N, C-alpha and C positions, 0 to 999 in steps of 0.2 A: 569973515571964518569964507573962507572957499565951497564950492559947488560941491565937492564929494562930502566935504564934512556934515553937512546937514543933514543928506541918506543915514551916514552913517549913526546920527542920534537918533534920527527916524526908527532906524531898522533896532538897535538898543533898545530902545527904550520900548519897542512892540514887541521883542525878543523878551524880553524879561522878565524870570520864573515861564518859559517855556521848556522843554528839553529835548532841545533840537540838538542837531550834531555842529561841532563848530564847522567843520566842513561847508558846511549845511548855508551859517548864515554868513560864510565868509563869502560863495560866490552870490548870496542875494547882495552881498554890499559893494564888491563890484556891479554885478545888473546894476541897481542901485542907483549908485553915483553919477552910470555911465547914463544913466535913462531922466538922471534929477536934469538938465538945461532945458529940454521936450516941454517940460510943462507951463514954460518960458513961453512959448511958443503961440500960436493962433493954430483953427484945428481947421481942418479941411475935409476934403470929399475921400469916402475910404468902401469898399465892398468887404466887410464881412463875410469869413467860414468857420461855418460851426458845423462836429459832425451829433457826438450824443450829448444829448441833453437830459442826465441820468445825475441821482446820488451812487453812483457806484463806481468804485474806486480803478480810474482809468484816467489815462491823460486825456484823451479824449474826450472825456464824459463832463461836462459844465452839468451843475447844481443847481435845477428849477430853481432855488430860491437864489442864484448869484445870477442867471441867465433874465430873470425876471427882476432883479438889480438895476441890470446893462439896459436892461430895455427904459428904466427907468428915468436909467442917467441920460439916454438919448434926447427920449422926449422931455427931461427936465431943462438940456440944453439946447430946446428949438431944433435941434436936426433935423431936414429934411427926410424923410424915408421914401427911396428913390424901386420904382420897378424899371424891367429888363430893358421896356420901351424907355421912356427919361433916358437911357442909357444912351442914343442917337441922339441926344437934344444938347451939345455942349452948355451952353445958356441955362440949362436945366446942375448938371454934375460936377461944375466947375464952382459955381459957387459954396461959398465957406457954407461947411457945417450940412453934409448929404452924405449918406449913407444905404446902402443896399445890403440884405441882407440872404444869404445862401446857406445851403447844407446839402453838404458829400453824404452818395451814400446809399440814401434813403433808407435808414437805420426806423424801425417800428415809433426808439420813442420821441423821432422827431413827430408822430401825430397823435401819439396820447397826451406828450408834454409839452413842446413845442410850442405845439398848433392853438391851444387854448392862449397860450401864455398869449401870443401873436395875434391873436380873434380881442382877446380881450381888451388890446389895446391897440388892433386895428392897424397894426404892424403886416405889410409883406415882406416875401420872401418866394426866393425861389427854391424849390430842389433839384438836385441833382440824383436822376436813378441809375445804379449799374441792371440791365434788363435782367441777366445770369441769376442775379441774386435777390431777385421779385421772390417774395415770401416762403425764403428762406437764411440764411446764417451765417452773419459776413465780423472778419480780421479772426481769425482760427475761431471761427464759429461763440467767438464771445456775444454778437450783440444778434440781433431779430432783426428781419427786416421788412417791410412795408409787402402788402401783402396787394395783386391787384386794382380792389375792390378802395383800400383806405388810400393809392393813389390817384383811382381814381374820385374818391369823394373833393380827395384837394384841386384833383385839372377842374374840377367846376366852382372851385370857388376863387370869385371875383380874386379875393385878396391873394391868392398864392399862385405858381406859376410851378410848371415841371419840363422840366434842362435833361439831358443824357448824359452819363457819365459810362459812356460804352456799355459794351457786354460784359466782359468776365473784369472788369477792372487792374487794366493789364498794361504793363509800364509801354509809352507807343516809342518813347529811345528804345528798345533792346525787342521793335516790335518789327519786320518786312511790311514792305505799305502795305502788296493786297489785302495783312491781317492788321494792317490801320488800317486801311477803306473798308473793311466788312464794319470793324468797331463802332467806327464811327453814320456808315449807313445804318447798315442794320439793327440799331442802337433805336433811332430813329424812325426809323419806317414800321419796327415794332409798338413800342412808345405811340409814335400817330395814328396806326391800327387799333390799338388797343383806346384808349382813351381816347379816341375824334377830336383832339387836340393838335395844332400845330406846334411842332418842338422847335422853338428858334435857335438854342444856348446846351453849350456843348462846354462840360468840365473834365481838363484833361487827368486821368489817375494818375495822384502822385506830384500830379504838377506837370508830370514830365511832357515832354511834347519839342520838336522839331518841324524848322521851314515847314520843311515835305508836308507836313500835319496839318499844316493852317491849309496849304491849297487842296486840300481832300477837305477841311472843315465846310470853305467856303464854296466848292463846289454841290459838298450833295444838298447846302441851301441855310445853311446854319445862318447866322446874323450874330452871335456873339459867342464867343470861345473866351473861358476864365480861368488863371494861373496860380500859382499859389507865392502869385514875384509881392513879396511885402511892397508894397511903393503904392499913394495916395494916386489920386483922380488926377491927370492934368489933362492938358488941353493938346497934347502930341499922343496921346492915349489910341490905341489898337483897340478898335469891338471885335476884333480875332488872337486879342495876348490879354486879358484884363488882368489887372493885377489883386491880389486878396489878402488881408491878414488872417492866418490861421488865430482860429479863436480857442485855448483852449484850458488847460490844468493852469501852464507857466502863466501863459501869456493875458490869461485874466488876469493876474493878480499887478499888470500896468491898462487897464483896459482904456481909464481915463485918458491916457498917454500915448495910445495906438491914431489917433485923427491929428497927432503935432507932426509936423513938417522935421523933419532930419528924424523921428522917429525912426528908420526902415534900418539905419546906423546900429541902432539897440541889437535887430537880428542875426548884424556879422558877431557882435559881443558876442552875441547869449551863441553861436555856434561855433567860433572859438576860440571866448574861455570857458564860458561856465559849462558846456560837456562834456572838456575834457579834464575841466576841474577835477 
């Protein structure tokens, strides 16, 4: 029996009795068939990107119980949880089974739901804040964002670190240089002034950036830049272009495979086949 046949049996068995549309079943068959071989490889280090930890029906929301299951999976598999400081030490990030958790957009459910789970298991994390949305609503007013008091509380907890996500959550690939500089520099200055901590990391909104952005980032005093390039950590990694795997409702189905060598091929399958089907 070939690799592709095994996922077929698994899917039809698991979906039996469910009222799923045929189209959705076929899409799952295609993607899981491509992903199955990755189960056979050894896990490596990765950086994960979360947005919302919430039970609501939204593509970017991960239910609290699923998020906790993911933390328990990493604990059970003896993953070493990284901090920003660890990223500067290749001997730490390049060992097998390392993971850094990051959260973009500063959503309030991060504080109310994700943080208690992280503290329960003593798991460190980095929260990237878009300054202009602090205490406001985000994603077409679908989510509440943390206020200054909540962000200050996180910045004082030794488990957590605060990073910048710019001012207005804009795509840098479409901005002129002076606007990019303002987004990068002013967001850092405001966060440092309000929180009285050093802001060393920056996550590019939408993962969009240019090489010119990297020069601005470095000049502004940032040590780490985070993208949404879905790759494992490797020895030639640039600290200003750190890769991250987005964890959303869809990718959560393959959580145990994300750390396997070659998994990034799945994302190509997802973009070219799953979305167009």
